[in-house]
C-alpha positions in Angstrom: -13.7 -13.2 -6.7 -16.0 -16.2 -6.0 -16.8 -17.9 -2.8 -15.4 -21.4 -3.6 -12.0 -20.3 -2.2 -10.1 -22.9 -0.2 -11.5 -23.0 3.3 -10.5 -24.6 6.6 -12.8 -24.6 9.6 -16.3 -23.4 10.5 -15.6 -21.2 13.5 -17.0 -17.7 14.2 -13.7 -15.9 13.8 -13.0 -15.4 10.1 -9.4 -15.2 9.0 -8.3 -14.4 5.4 -4.7 -15.6 4.8 -2.8 -13.8 2.0 0.2 -15.6 0.4 3.6 -14.3 -0.6 5.3 -13.6 -3.9 6.6 -17.2 -4.2 3.4 -18.7 -2.8 -0.2 -19.4 -3.6 -3.3 -20.5 -1.7 -1.8 -24.0 -1.6 1.5 -22.7 0.0 -0.4 -22.6 3.3 -0.8 -26.4 3.4 2.0 -27.1 5.9 -0.1 -25.4 8.6 -3.6 -26.4 7.7 -3.6 -29.8 9.7 -3.0 -27.8 12.9 -5.6 -25.1 12.6 -8.5 -24.8 15.1 -11.5 -25.1 12.9 -13.9 -25.0 15.8 -12.9 -21.5 16.7 -11.8 -20.1 13.3 -12.8 -20.1 9.7 -9.7 -19.7 7.5 -10.0 -18.6 3.9 -7.0 -19.0 1.5 -7.4 -17.0 -1.8 -5.1 -16.7 -4.7 -4.2 -13.3 -6.2 -4.8 -12.8 -9.9 -2.1 -14.6 -11.8 -1.6 -17.3 -9.1 -3.0 -20.8 -8.5 -6.7 -21.2 -9.3 -6.7 -17.6 -10.6 -3.5 -17.9 -12.7 -5.4 -17.0 -15.9 -7.4 -14.1 -14.4 -6.2 -10.9 -16.0 -5.5 -7.8 -14.0 -3.0 -5.0 -13.3 -1.4 -7.0 -10.5 -1.1 -4.2 -8.0 -1.4 -4.1 -4.2 -4.6 -2.0 -4.5 -6.2 -4.5 -6.9 -5.3 -7.4 -4.6 -6.8 -5.6 -1.6 -9.9 -4.8 -3.5 -10.2 -8.5 -4.4 -9.9 -9.4 -0.8 -12.8 -7.1 0.1 -14.8 -8.5 -2.7 -14.2 -12.0 -1.4 -15.2 -10.9 2.1 -18.5 -9.5 0.6 -19.1 -12.7 -1.3 -18.6 -14.8 1.9 -20.8 -12.5 3.9 -18.0 -11.5 6.3 -18.7 -8.2 8.0 -15.4 -8.3 9.9 -12.3 -10.6 9.7 -8.7 -10.8 10.7 -5.9 -10.9 8.1 -2.8 -13.0 8.0 -0.2 -11.9 5.4 3.1 -13.6 4.5 5.7 -11.5 2.8 4.0 -9.7 -0.1 0.7 -10.5 1.7 1.8 -8.2 4.5 1.5 -5.3 2.1 -1.9 -6.4 0.8 -3.3 -6.9 4.3 -2.3 -3.3 5.2 -3.9 -2.0 2.0 -7.1 -3.7 3.1 -6.9 -2.0 6.5 -6.4 1.4 4.8 -9.4 0.8 2.5 -11.8 -0.7 5.1 -10.5 -0.1 8.6 -13.8 -0.9 10.3 -13.8 -4.4 8.9 -10.4 -5.5 10.1 -10.2 -7.1 13.6 -6.4 -7.8 13.6 -3.4 -8.1 11.4 -0.8 -10.9 11.6 2.3 -10.5 9.5 4.7 -13.3 8.8 7.9 -11.8 7.5 5.7 -9.1 6.1 6.5 -6.4 3.5 6.0 -3.0 5.1 3.5 -0.5 3.7 6.4 1.7 2.7 7.7 -1.0 0.3 11.2 -2.4 0.2 14.4 -0.6 -1.0 16.8 -2.5 -3.3 20.3 -1.9 -4.4 20.9 -2.4 -8.1 22.5 -5.8 -7.8 19.7 -7.2 -5.6 17.1 -5.7 -7.8 18.6 -7.5 -10.8 18.5 -10.8 -8.9 14.8 -10.3 -8.0 13.7 -8.9 -11.4 15.4 -11.9 -13.1 13.3 -14.3 -11.1 10.4 -13.6 -13.4 11.9 -15.8 -16.0 14.8 -17.6 -14.3 14.1 -20.4 -11.8 17.7 -20.2 -10.6 17.1 -16.7 -9.4 14.0 -17.9 -7.5 16.1 -20.6 -5.8 18.9 -18.2 -4.9 16.4 -15.7 -3.3 14.6 -18.4 -1.3 18.0 -19.8 -0.2 19.2 -16.3 0.8 16.1 -15.4 2.7 16.2 -18.5 4.8 19.9 -18.1 5.8 21.5 -20.5 3.3 20.8 -23.3 5.7 18.0 -25.5 4.4 18.1 -28.5 2.1 18.3 -28.3 -1.6 15.4 -30.7 -1.9 13.2 -28.2 -0.1 14.5 -25.3 -2.2 13.8 -27.2 -5.4 10.2 -27.9 -4.2 9.6 -24.3 -3.4 10.9 -23.2 -6.8 8.8 -25.8 -8.5 5.7 -24.7 -6.7 6.4 -21.0 -7.5 6.9 -21.7 -11.2 3.9 -24.0 -11.6 1.4 -21.7 -9.7 2.3 -18.3 -11.0 2.1 -16.5 -14.4 5.5 -15.0 -15.2 4.2 -11.6 -16.2 2.0 -11.3 -13.2 4.9 -12.5 -11.0 7.1 -9.7 -12.4 4.4 -7.1 -12.0 3.9 -8.1 -8.3 7.6 -7.5 -7.6 7.3 -3.9 -8.7 4.0 -3.6 -6.7 5.2 -4.8 -3.3 8.7 -3.3 -3.6 7.7 0.1 -4.9 4.2 0.8 -3.4 4.3 3.2 -0.5 1.1 4.0 1.5 2.7 4.2 4.9 1.1 7.5 5.8 -2.3 5.9 5.4 -1.7 3.4 8.2 0.7 5.1 10.6 -0.7 5.2 14.1 -3.7 2.9 13.4 -4.7 1.2 16.7 -5.6 -2.2 15.2 -3.9 -5.1 17.1 -0.9 -6.4 15.1 1.3 -9.4 15.5 4.4 -9.8 13.5 6.4 -13.0 13.3 10.0 -12.5 12.2 12.4 -15.3 11.4 15.9 -14.9 12.9 17.4 -16.3 9.8 15.7 -13.8 7.4 18.2 -11.1 6.3 15.6 -9.3 4.3 12.5 -8.9 6.5 13.9 -10.0 9.8 13.5 -8.8 13.3 15.3 -5.4 12.9 13.4 -4.5 9.8 9.9 -5.3 11.1 10.6 -3.5 14.4 11.7 -0.4 12.4 8.6 -0.5 10.2 5.6 -2.3 11.8 6.8 -1.7 15.3 7.0 2.1 14.7 3.8 2.3 12.6 1.4 0.5 14.8 1.1 1.4 18.5 -0.5 -2.0 19.4 2.2 -4.1 17.6 3.8 -7.2 19.1 6.9 -8.6 17.4 7.7 -12.3 18.0 11.1 -13.7 16.8 11.2 -17.3 15.6 14.8 -18.4 16.2 14.4 -21.5 14.0 12.9 -19.8 11.0 13.9 -17.6 8.1 11.5 -16.0 5.7 9.2 -19.1 5.4 7.9 -19.9 8.9 4.9 -21.6 7.3 7.3 -24.3 6.1 10.1 -24.1 8.7 8.1 -24.0 11.9 4.4 -24.7 11.2 3.2 -25.9 14.6 4.9 -23.1 16.5 3.5 -20.6 14.0 -0.1 -21.8 14.3 0.2 -21.9 18.1 1.5 -18.3 18.2 -1.0 -16.9 15.7 -4.0 -18.6 17.2 -3.0 -17.6 20.7 -2.8 -14.0 19.6 -6.2 -14.1 17.7 -7.9 -15.9 20.5 -6.9 -13.2 23.0 -8.9 -10.7 21.0 -12.1 -12.2 22.3 
């Protein structure tokens, strides 16, 4: 990775933000106006197959994405940093922790995928797997994971962003990566400070799921439930999200 990654802020506390399956580096834009750039330096990379790296080849695995994060940190001269991961990014950030525990100051998961992966029944797997080629599947998934309560205009914009900023084959490979990669035993019991934000309207990776996974795996884990959010707190509750995340990170000292 190169060091021209999208950046916000010049503060001493480095934070690398890792996007979800339907996202990209640009998917964080709803929160960027509210970030404290005097205290933090935020870096927003794309995975291989997404956004500015849409045409970069790779195996599109969790391990590869994590290795790219560490390469980025090296390029930027970051000895230590905190990690924020949305959805699939929650798996990637934990892989970074497993690979380089001494460099990670804290983890912040936003509706994060556990290190154990995500089990699917056959019907749900067909819906998700079909999203590689079918925009309608992507829309149905986004609608479902936000509680079937948000506007069609927003759903369409989310789908459009996903389709335009991801390579279909990479997108399909990443589904298999985040759903079926299990390295839970490598992070169980790690004392790193962890904050998990769970949306009350997220039936997939909501409060009960994150408490049963992150809450049991990390002894220093705090779970905060956002009553007005589903799976996409970045879009649904941006100011509350920034306030909660930066309050947690600032308390680290």
